[in-house]
C-alpha positions as CSV (number, residue, x, y, z in Angstrom):
1,M,61.6,38.0,41.0
2,Q,60.3,34.9,39.3
3,L,59.2,32.1,41.5
4,T,59.6,28.5,40.5
5,P,57.0,25.9,41.5
6,F,58.7,23.4,43.8
7,R,57.2,20.4,42.2
8,S,59.0,21.1,38.9
9,L,62.3,21.0,40.8
10,I,61.5,17.6,42.3
11,D,60.8,16.2,38.9
12,Q,64.1,17.7,37.6
13,Y,66.5,16.4,40.2
14,E,67.5,12.9,41.3
15,I,68.4,14.0,44.9
16,I,66.9,16.7,47.0
17,L,68.8,18.1,50.1
18,F,66.7,20.0,52.5
19,D,67.6,22.3,55.3
20,S,65.5,21.6,58.4
21,Y,64.5,24.7,60.3
22,G,62.8,27.2,58.0
23,V,62.2,24.7,55.2
24,I,60.5,21.7,56.7
25,K,59.7,23.0,60.2
26,N,59.8,26.2,62.2
27,Y,58.9,27.5,65.7
28,D,55.2,26.6,65.0
29,G,55.8,23.0,63.9
30,I,55.8,21.5,60.4
31,I,55.6,24.1,57.6
32,G,52.5,23.7,55.5
33,G,52.9,21.5,52.4
34,A,56.1,19.8,53.6
35,E,54.3,16.5,54.4
36,K,52.7,16.2,51.0
37,T,56.0,17.1,49.3
38,L,57.9,14.3,51.1
39,E,55.0,11.9,50.1
40,Y,55.4,13.0,46.5
41,I,59.2,12.4,46.7
42,H,58.6,8.8,48.0
43,Q,55.9,8.1,45.4
44,H,58.3,9.1,42.6
45,Q,61.2,7.2,44.1
46,K,63.4,10.2,44.6
47,K,66.0,10.3,47.4
48,Y,66.4,13.1,49.9
49,R,68.4,14.0,52.9
50,V,67.9,16.7,55.6
51,L,71.1,18.6,56.3
52,T,70.9,20.6,59.5
53,N,73.3,22.7,61.6
54,D,71.4,21.6,64.7
55,A,73.9,19.9,66.9
56,S,71.6,19.9,69.9
57,S,70.3,16.3,69.4
58,S,71.2,13.1,67.6
59,P,69.6,12.1,64.3
60,E,67.5,9.6,66.2
61,R,66.1,12.3,68.6
62,L,65.5,14.7,65.7
63,S,63.7,12.0,63.8
64,D,61.5,11.4,66.9
65,K,60.6,15.1,67.0
66,F,59.6,15.0,63.3
67,I,57.4,11.9,63.9
68,K,55.7,13.5,66.9
69,N,54.9,16.5,64.7
70,G,53.3,14.2,62.1
71,I,56.0,13.8,59.5
72,Q,58.1,10.7,59.1
73,I,61.8,11.4,58.5
74,L,63.9,8.4,59.5
75,P,67.3,8.9,61.2
76,H,69.4,7.8,58.3
77,R,68.0,10.6,56.2
78,I,69.2,13.3,58.7
79,I,72.8,14.6,58.5
80,T,73.8,17.0,61.3
81,S,76.8,19.2,62.0
82,G,77.1,17.3,65.2
83,M,77.9,14.2,63.2
84,M,80.8,16.1,61.5
85,A,82.1,17.2,64.9
86,R,81.8,13.6,66.1
87,N,83.8,12.3,63.1
88,F,86.5,14.8,63.9
89,L,86.7,13.7,67.5
90,E,86.8,10.0,66.4
91,T,89.8,10.6,64.2
92,K,91.9,12.9,66.4
93,T,94.0,11.9,69.4
94,I,92.7,14.0,72.3
95,S,94.5,13.5,75.6
96,G,91.9,14.6,78.2
97,K,88.3,15.2,78.6
98,V,86.1,17.0,76.0
99,L,84.6,20.1,77.6
100,Y,81.2,20.9,76.0
101,L,78.8,23.8,75.9
102,G,75.3,22.5,75.4
103,T,72.6,20.3,76.7
104,E,73.0,16.7,78.0
105,Y,71.3,15.5,74.7
106,S,73.9,17.3,72.6
107,S,76.7,15.6,74.5
108,E,75.7,12.3,72.9
109,Y,77.9,13.2,70.0
110,I,80.9,13.2,72.3
111,M,80.0,9.9,73.9
112,S,79.4,8.2,70.6
113,A,83.0,9.2,69.7
114,N,84.2,7.3,72.7
115,K,85.5,10.4,74.5
116,E,85.1,11.4,78.1
117,K,83.0,14.4,78.4
118,I,82.4,17.2,81.0
119,S,79.8,20.0,80.9
120,I,81.0,23.6,81.1
121,S,78.6,24.0,84.1
122,E,80.4,21.2,86.0
123,F,83.9,22.4,85.0
124,H,86.1,24.1,87.7
125,P,89.1,26.2,86.6
126,D,91.4,24.2,89.0
127,N,90.9,21.2,86.7
128,S,92.1,22.9,83.5
129,D,94.8,20.4,83.0
130,E,92.2,17.6,82.5
131,I,90.7,19.3,79.4
132,G,91.9,18.2,75.9
133,C,89.3,19.8,73.7
134,I,86.3,22.2,73.8
135,V,83.2,21.7,71.7
136,F,80.4,24.3,71.2
137,L,77.3,22.2,70.6
138,D,74.2,24.2,71.6
139,D,73.1,27.6,73.0
140,E,71.2,26.0,75.9
141,G,72.2,24.0,78.9
142,Y,74.5,26.4,80.7
143,N,74.8,29.9,82.1
144,W,76.1,32.2,79.3
145,Q,77.8,34.9,81.4
146,Q,79.4,32.6,84.0
147,D,80.3,29.7,81.7
148,I,81.5,31.7,78.7
149,N,83.9,33.5,81.1
150,K,85.2,30.1,82.1
151,V,85.9,29.2,78.5
152,V,87.7,32.5,77.8
153,N,89.9,32.2,80.9
154,L,90.8,28.6,80.1
155,L,91.7,29.4,76.5
156,R,93.8,32.5,77.5
157,T,96.5,30.1,78.7
158,S,95.8,27.0,76.6
159,S,96.1,26.1,72.9
160,I,93.8,23.1,73.0
161,P,91.6,22.7,69.9
162,V,88.1,24.2,69.9
163,I,85.3,22.9,67.7
164,V,82.2,24.7,66.8
165,A,79.5,22.2,65.8
166,N,76.9,24.7,64.7
167,S,78.0,27.8,62.8
168,D,74.5,29.4,62.8
169,L,74.5,32.9,64.2
170,L,70.7,33.1,65.0
171,Y,67.5,31.3,64.6
172,P,63.8,32.3,64.5
173,V,61.8,31.7,67.7
174,S,58.6,33.4,66.5
175,E,57.3,35.3,63.5
176,N,59.1,38.5,64.5
177,A,61.8,37.4,66.9
178,V,65.2,35.5,66.7
179,S,67.5,34.1,69.3
180,I,71.3,34.0,69.3
181,A,72.7,30.7,68.2
182,T,75.9,28.7,69.0
183,G,77.9,30.1,66.1
184,A,77.4,33.7,67.4
185,I,78.5,32.7,70.9
186,A,81.6,31.0,69.5
187,S,82.4,34.1,67.4
188,L,82.3,36.3,70.4
189,V,84.9,34.1,72.1
190,E,87.0,34.0,69.0
191,Q,87.0,37.8,68.8
192,V,87.9,38.2,72.4
193,L,90.8,35.8,72.1
194,G,91.9,36.6,68.6
195,R,91.7,33.0,67.6
196,K,90.0,30.9,64.9
197,F,88.1,27.8,65.9
198,I,87.4,24.6,63.9
199,R,83.9,25.0,62.4
200,F,81.5,22.4,61.1
201,G,78.1,22.9,59.5
202,K,76.9,24.9,56.5
203,P,78.3,26.8,54.7
204,D,81.4,24.6,55.1
205,V,81.2,21.6,52.7
206,Q,81.9,18.7,55.1
207,M,78.2,17.8,55.3
208,Y,77.8,18.0,51.6
209,I,80.8,15.8,51.0
210,Y,79.7,13.3,53.6
211,T,76.2,13.2,52.1
212,F,77.5,12.8,48.6
213,E,79.7,9.9,49.5
214,E,76.9,8.2,51.4
215,L,74.5,8.5,48.5
216,R,77.0,7.2,46.1
217,Q,77.1,3.9,47.9
218,D,73.6,3.3,46.5
219,I,74.0,5.4,43.3
220,P,77.7,4.9,42.2
221,N,77.3,7.1,39.1
222,L,75.6,10.0,41.0
223,Q,76.7,13.4,39.6
224,K,76.5,16.7,41.3
225,Q,74.3,18.2,38.6
226,N,71.6,15.8,39.7
227,I,71.5,17.2,43.3
228,L,69.5,20.2,44.5
229,M,70.0,22.0,47.9
230,V,67.0,23.7,49.3
231,G,67.4,26.3,52.1
232,D,66.0,29.4,53.6
233,T,69.3,31.1,54.4
234,L,71.7,32.6,51.9
235,H,74.9,32.5,54.0
236,T,74.6,28.9,55.1
237,D,72.4,26.7,52.9
238,I,72.8,28.4,49.6
239,L,76.4,29.4,50.0
240,G,77.3,25.9,51.1
241,G,75.5,24.4,48.1
242,I,77.3,26.8,45.7
243,K,80.7,26.0,47.3
244,F,80.1,22.3,46.8
245,G,79.1,22.8,43.2
246,I,75.4,21.8,43.3
247,D,72.3,23.8,42.3
248,T,70.4,25.6,45.0
249,A,66.8,26.8,45.7
250,L,66.0,29.6,48.2
251,V,62.6,29.4,49.9
252,F,60.7,32.2,51.8
253,S,59.4,30.1,54.7
254,G,62.3,30.9,57.1
255,N,65.1,33.4,57.5
256,T,64.7,35.1,54.1
257,S,61.5,36.9,53.2
258,K,60.2,37.6,49.8
259,S,60.2,41.3,50.5
260,N,64.0,41.6,51.1
261,A,65.3,38.7,49.1
262,E,66.4,40.6,46.0
263,V,68.3,43.2,48.2
264,A,69.9,40.4,50.2
265,I,71.0,38.5,47.1
266,R,72.6,41.6,45.6
267,A,74.2,42.7,48.8
268,S,75.7,39.3,49.5
269,G,76.5,38.2,46.0
270,I,75.1,34.8,46.9
271,S,72.7,33.9,44.1
272,P,70.5,30.8,44.2
273,D,69.6,29.0,41.0
274,Y,65.9,29.1,41.9
275,V,63.6,30.9,44.3
276,C,60.4,29.3,45.6
277,E,57.6,30.4,48.0
278,N,58.1,27.2,50.0
279,I,58.5,23.5,49.4
280,G,54.8,22.9,49.1
281,I,53.5,21.3,45.9
């Protein structure tokens, strides 16, 4: 498998879209080389955005985390799946409270949509009539066994909409271990109930469309062939970029390792335009 130096891709494209976890940062902090790469992008007056399926925090809080780790990524450059869920809530008439699974931080997306929220841990089945929508935001902040059962029993007798703000099935927590993510929890409930929920985040294209339209406010003639999506996961980052019609680069600093990349690409049929060791230059 031929590896492409990442600097050559920066020089080739006008816009670079980065996944966050596994590309810029991981369980151990900022991935080596990422800071110099972003400096190079700034120096050469390129534009970039970070597209993340992390709905656990607002762009402002995610930006703060980057800055505390020594890399400056401002909030306006961070596009989250939680933002897509918030936009949905803002445009839909929901009669009742929004029941959420996640941390208090993640519920900021509901408050910013001017909806009344209630945590699944505070919800009592006797108050089911008060709920107008359910949102899966994060895999933390509640008791899985107890609270997932609450959701299942509520939805057995209700047709209220259910939003999944993070479609990821898992995420790395160390070099050799992963943890179940929000998308996997929601998939379990879907299978139990025989339902399909409304999903946001990569590989769906809402974030790509949102980002494209936002960038075109500054670059009216921007074309898709001038945009590159960089990610570590075939089934989210790379597939989403392909579905949106932009070029993609797979890196080996996260979910996909160099040793199994060729097999994974052949098995999935998801083929990136480039493969790189990481985003270091």
